[in-house]
Structures are given as structure tokens and as C-alpha cells.
N, C-alpha and C positions, 0 to 999 in steps of 0.2 A: 503493499500499499504505500503511495506516494505521501510525503509529508505537505500539508498545505503551507503555503507562503504567506509570510506577514502582509504582503500586497493583496493576495487572495483573500486572506481574512477580513482585511479593512473592507474590501468589495462587499463582502457578506454583511458586514456591520452597518455600512453606509446604506446598503438597500433596505436591512431590516428596519433600521432607525428611521430612515424615510418613509417607509411603508406604514411603521406604528403611528408616527404623527399624522400621516394623511388619514388611517383608519379612524383616527379620533375625529378628526373634521368631517369625515364622511358619516360618523355616527350622529354629530350635532346637527345635519342637514337631513337625516331621516334615511340615508341611503343603507343602513345596515337594519332598518326595520322602523317599526312604531314603538313609541314608548311603552315598556313594559313587555315587549318582546324578549324572548331569550337572548342573552348576551347583548342586549341595547343598553347603552348606560344613559343616554338621553333622549335619542330619537327625534329630536326636535331643536329649534333654536332657543325657543322659549325656556325649555328646561335646561339647557346648557347656560344660559344666563341666569336663571334661578340658582344653577349650581356655582357659578361665578360669583354670585353675591353671597353665598353661603362661605365661600374660601376668602371672600373679602367683606366680612359683615359691616366694617366701618364706612363703606361707602354706598351710594344711593341706587337704586335701579337703574336710572340713567348712565350713571358712572360705570356701573358693571356691565352694561352694554358695551361701553367704549372698552373696558378691560377685555371683554369677550371678543371683540372685533379685532384689536390688538393681538390677543393670542392666538386667535384663529390664523390672522394673515401671517404671523410669524411661523405657524407650523406648517401653512402651506408652502411659504417660500423656502423654509427651512427643509421641509420634507422632499419638495421637487429637487432643489440643488444638493441635497445628500445622495438621492438617487443617482443624479447625473455626474456627479463629482464635481461639481464646481465650487472652487474656492473652500474645499473640503476641511482645512484646518480651522478657517474663521467660522465656517457655518456650524461646525461640530462643536466649538467653543460656545456659539450663540445657543446650539440645542442644549448643551449642558447646562448653561446657566438658565435657560427657560425651564428645563425639566426640575432644576434644583429650585427655582423660586415656586414651581407648582406644588413640589413635595415639600417646601417649608410651609407654604399656606394651608395644604392639607394636614399637616402635623399640628399647626397652631388651631386651625380652625374646625376640624374634625375630629382627628385623634392621631396620636404619634404612630399608630398601627396603619392607618390608611394609605401613606405613601408606599409603605413595604407591600401591601396587598395588590395594589396597583403596578408595583415594578418601577415605580417613578424614579426613584433614586437608582435603582439598575440601569434606565436609560440615561440618566445623567452621568452615570459613571461610564457607561459604555460610550458615551459621546465624547467624553472627555479622553478615553482610551483611543478613539479614532483621531482625534486630533493629535495626540503623541506619536501615531503611526506615520503621519506624513502620506507619502505617495500611496495610492491603491490601485489596483487593477481596474481597466477598464473605465478610465475617468477623465473627464474633460480637463482635468488640472494637467494630464499628461501628454497632452496636445501641443 
């Protein structure tokens, strides 16, 4: 059995992190199903904004909406750029920071257990590892 190289592992990490972020976005737009369906966290934008306000109880609903738009925008951009491998180190650092802030909000506002249950800290650490890897296979960065 051939050993996997670091650039190949980085490729897998890039793709999985990118899909993870885009999957969360798909959930909040109902693409994985309706609220209450198995495996669906939010199922619609309204439920996602309500959860955003849960994680940020000190903000009003309109501000929670803005935070939700910002988080979603970052997740879309970071997810796509990770998948194609553009500015991977910078995007991976941004992804790590975003996931860490999400984990911190979950730990403070929901429970210390929540970020572990949803592997948010694992995603943050994986993105940090990806930033350290540097060049990955099949990346726009390599052109």
C-alpha cells in the first residue's frame, strides 16, 4: 500500500472542510430538508437566525440577521476557495478563526459540550493544520 503524501492529505482536508462549510449553508437554506427532518439542523433561514441570536444573546434580532449574513457569506466564500485551493493558507486561517469563534459562542451561550458534539473545534484545528501544510495537490495555488 502506497503512503499518502502531505500534499494529498492537504487536498482531502481542503475538500472536506469546504464541503462541511457549504453543507451548513445548504441546511440554512432548506436544501437538506425541512425543519424537523432527520439530520436537519435548521431547515430554513429563520431558524438559523434564531440560532444565531441564541449564540449571541446580547444582540437584537436585526443584528443577529446581519451576523447570520456575515457568517453565511464567509462560509460560502471560504468553502468554495478551500475546494479549489485558492489562497489556501490565508483561507484556512480564516476558516480556523471563524470556526473557533463559532465554538466559543456555542460554549458560552449553549454549553461547553456543544462545540465538541458538533466537532466545531475539530474543524477549527483541521483548518489550522491545513494552513500549516502549505501546498496541496490539485490546487489553484500551484498554477
